Structures are given as C-alpha cells and as structure tokens.
Residue frames as a rotation matrix with the C-alpha (Angstrom) as fourth column:
VAL 1
0.590 0.808 0.018 -0.03
0.808 -0.589 -0.011 -0.02
0.002 0.021 -1.000 -0.01
SER 2
0.416 -0.486 -0.769 2.86
0.219 -0.767 0.603 2.36
-0.883 -0.419 -0.212 0.76
THR 3
-0.660 -0.663 0.353 4.37
0.468 0.004 0.884 1.85
-0.587 0.749 0.307 -2.72
GLN 4
-0.106 0.703 0.703 1.03
0.961 -0.110 0.255 2.80
0.256 0.703 -0.664 -4.28
SER 5
0.801 0.405 -0.441 0.72
0.536 -0.813 0.227 5.95
-0.267 -0.418 -0.868 -2.13
THR 6
-0.009 -0.865 -0.502 4.29
0.163 -0.497 0.852 6.99
-0.987 -0.074 0.145 -2.86
GLY 7
-0.698 -0.195 0.689 3.79
0.666 0.175 0.725 6.38
-0.261 0.965 0.008 -6.57
ALA 8
0.311 0.869 0.384 0.53
0.911 -0.388 0.140 8.39
0.271 0.306 -0.913 -6.54
GLY 9
0.698 -0.071 -0.712 2.17
0.386 -0.800 0.459 11.16
-0.602 -0.595 -0.532 -4.59
GLU 10
-0.430 -0.897 -0.100 5.08
0.287 -0.241 0.927 11.30
-0.856 0.370 0.362 -6.99
ARG 11
-0.431 0.388 0.815 2.64
0.900 0.123 0.418 11.34
0.062 0.914 -0.402 -9.92
LYS 12
0.673 0.722 -0.162 0.79
0.739 -0.666 0.099 14.29
-0.037 -0.186 -0.982 -8.36
GLU 13
0.290 -0.675 -0.679 4.05
0.176 -0.660 0.731 16.17
-0.941 -0.332 -0.073 -7.71
ARG 14
-0.686 -0.567 0.456 5.06
0.534 0.033 0.845 15.63
-0.494 0.823 0.280 -11.38
GLU 15
0.017 0.781 0.624 1.68
0.954 -0.199 0.223 16.91
0.299 0.592 -0.749 -12.59
VAL 16
0.769 0.235 -0.594 1.97
0.484 -0.821 0.302 19.95
-0.417 -0.520 -0.746 -10.34
GLU 17
-0.178 -0.926 -0.334 5.56
0.169 -0.363 0.916 20.63
-0.969 0.106 0.221 -11.61
GLU 18
-0.575 -0.004 0.818 4.37
0.809 0.145 0.569 20.17
-0.121 0.989 -0.080 -15.25
ARG 19
0.485 0.843 0.232 1.50
0.856 -0.512 0.071 22.64
0.179 0.164 -0.970 -14.71
GLU 20
0.605 -0.334 -0.722 3.92
0.247 -0.784 0.570 25.12
-0.757 -0.524 -0.392 -13.09
ALA 21
-0.538 -0.827 0.166 6.38
0.369 -0.053 0.928 24.73
-0.758 0.560 0.333 -15.97
ALA 22
-0.280 0.500 0.820 3.53
0.940 -0.031 0.341 25.27
0.196 0.866 -0.461 -18.50
VAL 23
0.794 0.538 -0.282 2.38
0.592 -0.789 0.163 28.42
-0.135 -0.297 -0.945 -16.59
ARG 24
0.126 -0.795 -0.593 6.01
0.133 -0.579 0.804 29.76
-0.983 -0.180 0.033 -16.60
ARG 25
-0.666 -0.336 0.666 6.23
0.657 0.159 0.737 29.07
-0.353 0.929 0.114 -20.40
GLU 26
0.186 0.850 0.493 2.98
0.950 -0.284 0.132 30.83
0.252 0.444 -0.860 -20.97
CYS 27
0.743 0.052 -0.667 4.10
0.402 -0.832 0.383 33.77
-0.535 -0.553 -0.639 -18.89
GLU 28
-0.298 -0.936 -0.188 7.34
0.230 -0.262 0.937 34.02
-0.926 0.236 0.293 -20.84
MET 29
-0.505 0.198 0.840 5.42
0.863 0.094 0.496 33.84
0.019 0.976 -0.218 -24.17
ILE 30
0.604 0.796 0.033 3.01
0.793 -0.605 0.073 36.56
0.078 -0.017 -0.997 -23.02
SER 31
0.524 -0.450 -0.723 5.82
0.178 -0.772 0.610 38.82
-0.833 -0.448 -0.325 -21.89
ARG 32
-0.642 -0.706 0.300 7.72
0.429 -0.006 0.903 38.31
-0.635 0.709 0.307 -25.23
ALA 33
-0.175 0.640 0.748 4.54
0.958 -0.066 0.280 39.07
0.229 0.765 -0.602 -27.16
LYS 34
0.740 0.460 -0.491 4.02
0.614 -0.760 0.214 42.16
-0.274 -0.460 -0.845 -25.04
THR 35
0.043 -0.807 -0.589 7.49
0.120 -0.581 0.805 43.47
-0.992 -0.105 0.072 -25.73
GLU 36
-0.650 -0.182 0.738 7.11
0.716 0.181 0.675 42.69
-0.257 0.966 0.013 -29.46
VAL 37
0.333 0.888 0.316 3.88
0.923 -0.376 0.085 44.73
0.195 0.263 -0.945 -29.51
ARG 38
0.658 -0.123 -0.743 5.54
0.345 -0.827 0.443 47.58
-0.670 -0.548 -0.502 -27.71
GLU 39
-0.403 -0.914 -0.048 8.48
0.259 -0.164 0.952 47.55
-0.878 0.371 0.302 -30.14
GLU 40
-0.456 0.353 0.817 6.19
0.889 0.125 0.441 47.45
0.054 0.927 -0.370 -33.20
SER 41
0.637 0.758 -0.141 4.15
0.770 -0.634 0.074 50.33
-0.034 -0.156 -0.987 -31.77
TYR 42
0.358 -0.606 -0.710 7.26
0.175 -0.704 0.688 52.36
-0.917 -0.371 -0.147 -31.21
LYS 43
-0.676 -0.618 0.401 8.53
0.461 0.070 0.885 51.70
-0.574 0.783 0.238 -34.71
ARG 44
0.017 0.791 0.612 5.12
0.968 -0.165 0.187 52.74
0.249 0.589 -0.769 -36.19
PHE 45
0.777 0.280 -0.564 5.26
0.479 -0.845 0.239 55.95
-0.409 -0.456 -0.790 -34.06
GLN 46
-0.144 -0.903 -0.404 8.81
0.156 -0.424 0.892 56.73
-0.977 0.065 0.201 -35.32
MET 47
-0.639 -0.076 0.765 7.79
0.751 0.155 0.642 56.16
-0.168 0.985 -0.042 -38.92
ARG 48
0.428 0.865 0.263 4.72
0.882 -0.463 0.087 58.49
0.197 0.194 -0.961 -38.58
GLU 49
0.642 -0.203 -0.739 6.81
0.325 -0.801 0.503 61.06
-0.694 -0.563 -0.448 -36.84
LYS 50
-0.502 -0.864 0.031 9.47
0.323 -0.154 0.934 60.97
-0.802 0.479 0.356 -39.58
GLU 51
-0.363 0.461 0.810 6.77
0.920 0.041 0.389 61.18
0.146 0.886 -0.439 -42.29
ARG 52
0.721 0.647 -0.246 5.19
0.687 -0.715 0.133 64.22
-0.089 -0.265 -0.960 -40.45
LYS 53
0.261 -0.713 -0.650 8.55
0.177 -0.627 0.759 65.96
-0.949 -0.313 -0.037 -40.16
ASP 54
-0.695 -0.458 0.555 9.32
0.576 0.107 0.810 65.31
-0.431 0.882 0.190 -43.88
LEU 55
0.064 0.827 0.559 5.90
0.960 -0.204 0.192 66.70
0.273 0.524 -0.807 -44.88
ILE 56
0.745 0.109 -0.659 6.43
0.429 -0.834 0.347 69.82
-0.511 -0.541 -0.667 -42.71
LYS 57
-0.187 -0.917 -0.353 9.83
0.157 -0.382 0.911 70.38
-0.970 0.114 0.216 -44.25
SER 58
-0.624 0.021 0.781 8.45
0.774 0.152 0.614 69.89
-0.106 0.988 -0.111 -47.78
TRP 59
0.415 0.892 0.178 5.56
0.900 -0.431 0.064 72.22
0.133 0.134 -0.982 -47.10
THR 60
0.549 -0.289 -0.784 7.77
0.273 -0.825 0.495 74.94
-0.790 -0.486 -0.374 -45.69
SER 61
-0.564 -0.826 -0.012 10.16
0.268 -0.197 0.943 74.78
-0.781 0.529 0.332 -48.66
GLN 62
-0.412 0.471 0.780 7.31
0.891 0.027 0.454 74.87
0.193 0.882 -0.431 -51.16
ASN 63
0.657 0.669 -0.347 5.80
0.737 -0.666 0.112 77.81
-0.156 -0.330 -0.931 -49.30
LYS 64
0.140 -0.727 -0.673 9.07
0.194 -0.646 0.738 79.64
-0.971 -0.234 0.051 -49.41
MET 65
-0.776 -0.374 0.508 9.42
0.532 0.046 0.846 78.98
-0.340 0.926 0.163 -53.14
LYS 66
0.085 0.870 0.485 5.85
0.962 -0.199 0.188 80.26
0.260 0.451 -0.854 -53.75
LEU 67
0.698 0.153 -0.700 6.46
0.478 -0.827 0.297 83.38
-0.533 -0.542 -0.650 -51.68
ALA 68
-0.320 -0.892 -0.319 9.70
0.182 -0.388 0.903 84.05
-0.930 0.231 0.287 -53.62
ARG 69
-0.633 0.126 0.764 7.91
0.774 0.121 0.622 83.62
-0.014 0.985 -0.174 -56.95
GLU 70
0.449 0.888 0.098 5.10
0.881 -0.458 0.119 85.96
0.150 0.033 -0.988 -55.88
GLU 71
0.436 -0.398 -0.807 7.67
0.285 -0.789 0.544 88.55
-0.853 -0.467 -0.231 -54.64
GLU 72
-0.644 -0.749 0.158 9.55
0.349 -0.104 0.931 88.31
-0.681 0.654 0.329 -57.94
GLU 73
-0.306 0.642 0.703 6.35
0.916 -0.002 0.401 88.80
0.259 0.767 -0.588 -59.88
LEU 74
0.716 0.524 -0.462 5.38
0.660 -0.724 0.203 91.74
-0.228 -0.450 -0.863 -57.69
LYS 75
-0.047 -0.833 -0.552 8.83
0.226 -0.547 0.806 93.30
-0.973 -0.087 0.214 -58.30
HIS 76
-0.737 -0.236 0.633 8.47
0.629 0.103 0.771 92.74
-0.247 0.966 0.072 -62.00
ARG 77
0.157 0.897 0.414 5.08
0.943 -0.261 0.207 94.39
0.294 0.358 -0.886 -62.07
LYS 78
0.733 0.094 -0.674 6.14
0.439 -0.822 0.363 97.36
-0.520 -0.562 -0.644 -59.94
LYS 79
-0.267 -0.952 -0.146 9.40
0.436 -0.255 0.863 97.83
-0.860 0.167 0.483 -61.92
ASN 80
-0.565 0.060 0.823 7.69
0.820 -0.071 0.568 98.34
0.092 0.996 -0.009 -65.28
GLY 81
-0.513 0.443 -0.736 4.98
0.253 -0.741 -0.622 100.65
-0.820 -0.505 0.268 -64.06
MET 82
-0.858 0.204 -0.472 3.30
-0.512 -0.414 0.753 100.37
-0.042 0.887 0.459 -67.41
LEU 83
0.137 0.966 0.219 -0.19
-0.781 0.241 -0.576 99.31
-0.609 -0.092 0.787 -68.35
VAL 84
0.081 -0.066 0.995 -0.76
0.256 0.966 0.043 96.04
-0.963 0.251 0.095 -70.17
GLN 85
0.865 0.323 0.384 -1.48
0.443 -0.132 -0.887 97.78
-0.236 0.937 -0.258 -73.43
GLU 86
0.744 -0.649 -0.161 1.74
-0.665 -0.742 -0.083 99.78
-0.066 0.169 -0.983 -73.14
GLN 87
-0.070 -0.749 0.658 3.74
-0.509 0.595 0.622 96.69
-0.858 -0.291 -0.423 -72.44
CYS 88
0.391 0.251 0.886 2.24
0.542 0.715 -0.442 95.04
-0.744 0.653 0.143 -75.56
ASP 89
0.998 -0.059 -0.005 3.22
-0.040 -0.608 -0.793 98.00
0.044 0.792 -0.609 -77.69
ARG 90
0.464 -0.882 0.085 6.73
-0.863 -0.428 0.268 98.02
-0.200 -0.198 -0.960 -76.22
TYR 91
-0.456 -0.653 0.605 7.57
-0.540 0.743 0.395 94.24
-0.708 -0.147 -0.691 -76.17
ARG 92
-0.352 0.269 -0.896 7.18
-0.878 0.236 0.416 91.91
0.323 0.934 0.153 -79.02
ARG 93
-0.261 0.243 -0.934 6.64
0.048 0.970 0.239 88.75
0.964 0.017 -0.265 -76.96
CYS 94
0.722 0.570 0.392 4.81
-0.427 -0.077 0.901 87.88
0.543 -0.818 0.188 -73.74
ARG 95
-0.199 -0.832 0.519 7.08
-0.932 -0.003 -0.361 87.20
0.302 -0.555 -0.775 -70.81
GLN 96
-0.056 0.257 0.965 5.16
-0.694 0.685 -0.222 84.22
-0.718 -0.682 0.140 -69.46
CYS 97
0.597 0.431 0.677 4.05
0.054 0.820 -0.570 82.28
-0.800 0.377 0.466 -72.57
GLN 98
-0.460 -0.883 -0.093 6.68
0.021 -0.115 0.993 83.65
-0.888 0.455 0.071 -75.06
ARG 99
0.066 0.563 0.824 3.96
0.943 0.236 -0.236 84.30
-0.327 0.792 -0.515 -77.67
CYS 100
-0.776 -0.282 0.564 3.85
0.520 -0.793 0.318 87.19
0.357 0.540 0.762 -79.97
SER 101
-0.671 0.525 -0.523 1.82
0.329 -0.421 -0.845 89.93
-0.664 -0.739 0.110 -78.31
SER 102
-0.482 0.524 -0.702 0.17
-0.766 -0.640 0.048 90.95
-0.425 0.562 0.710 -81.59
ASN 103
-0.984 0.175 -0.001 -1.24
0.160 0.901 0.404 87.43
0.072 0.397 -0.915 -82.12
THR 104
-0.497 0.865 -0.075 -4.90
-0.748 -0.470 -0.468 88.05
-0.440 -0.177 0.880 -83.10
GLY 105
-0.060 0.465 0.883 -5.71
0.082 0.884 -0.460 84.67
-0.995 0.045 -0.091 -84.57
ALA 106
0.106 0.015 -0.994 -4.76
-0.886 -0.453 -0.101 85.53
-0.452 0.891 -0.034 -88.12
THR 107
0.654 0.180 0.734 -5.03
0.077 0.950 -0.302 82.78
-0.752 0.254 0.608 -90.67
ASN 108
-0.439 -0.870 -0.226 -2.50
-0.227 -0.136 0.964 81.87
-0.869 0.475 -0.137 -93.38
VAL 109
-0.322 0.449 0.834 -5.22
0.870 0.487 0.074 81.02
-0.373 0.749 -0.547 -95.94
TRP 110
-0.987 -0.101 -0.124 -5.85
0.043 -0.916 0.398 83.77
-0.154 0.387 0.909 -98.41
LYS 111
-0.287 0.947 -0.144 -9.33
-0.247 -0.218 -0.944 85.20
-0.926 -0.235 0.297 -98.83
GLU 112
0.048 0.274 -0.960 -9.18
-0.967 -0.227 -0.113 84.73
-0.249 0.934 0.255 -102.56
SER 113
-0.881 -0.421 -0.219 -8.38
-0.460 0.869 0.182 81.01
0.113 0.261 -0.959 -102.43
ARG 114
0.308 0.951 0.013 -11.08
-0.950 0.307 0.048 78.46
0.041 -0.027 0.999 -102.99
PHE 115
-0.584 -0.386 0.714 -11.15
-0.463 0.881 0.098 74.77
-0.667 -0.273 -0.693 -102.09
ILE 116
-0.087 0.545 -0.834 -12.23
-0.937 0.239 0.254 72.51
0.338 0.804 0.490 -104.97
PRO 117
0.429 0.275 0.860 -13.82
-0.650 0.755 0.083 69.24
-0.627 -0.595 0.503 -103.75
GLY 118
0.901 -0.087 0.425 -11.95
0.258 0.895 -0.363 66.15
-0.349 0.437 0.829 -104.90
CYS 119
0.602 -0.728 0.328 -8.81
0.077 -0.355 -0.932 68.16
0.795 0.586 -0.158 -105.56
ARG 120
0.420 -0.493 -0.762 -5.78
0.907 0.260 0.332 68.24
0.034 -0.831 0.556 -103.36
LEU 121
-0.669 -0.671 0.318 -4.95
0.688 -0.722 -0.076 71.82
0.281 0.168 0.945 -104.37
ILE 122
0.206 0.670 -0.713 -6.27
0.660 -0.633 -0.404 75.11
-0.722 -0.388 -0.573 -103.16
VAL 123
-0.262 -0.253 0.931 -6.74
0.932 -0.316 0.177 77.45
0.250 0.914 0.319 -106.04
C-alpha cells in the first residue's frame, strides 16, 4: 500500500511541476509578445513622426518658393509701371508664354483662295 501511495504522490508532484512549468512558459510567451507589440508600436510611431517631419519640411520649402515667386512677380510688375497695353506695344513677346503679343488669330489662308472638292490643291 505504501508503494502505491508513494507512486501516486510522485505522480501528483510531477503533474503539479508540469503545470507550473507550463504556466511559466505561457508567462514568458506573453511577456515576449507584449515586448514585441511595444516595439512594433514604437517603430510605427517613429515612422509616422518621420513622415510628419518630412511633410512639414516639404511644405515649408514649397511655401518659401511660392512666396519668392510671388515677390519676384510683384517686383516685376512694380518695376515696369506700365499698363498692359503699353507693355504690348513696347515688347514683341509675352514674358510668361513667349507668344507674340500681336497674335490676333490671323489665318494663313488667303481670302481669294477656294477649295475645290476632290482636288488636293487650293486654287
């Protein structure tokens, strides 16, 4: 009877030790998962922060460029001091589009010419 009770006691002790070991393993797994989640969260935060800083830097540089363009345009307008019609009379080409300022939509087809159907010539 004593061998059976000692065997049962040993079995119970092994089961308790196994449960404790399983609980320790689960605790370790949970703590590892927790640290991984924390690290991933921190990495995402760093990426978002970097993107935000890059956007702010980009926006400020674009704003500076826009202000410089507007200031240059304002200087150009103030420097001339002429009306648009006076500028067209004085300059042959537009500053922005480089087109001839006297462009009125003239055609290169003569008024006297006629198109004859079926013919490839204009007479």
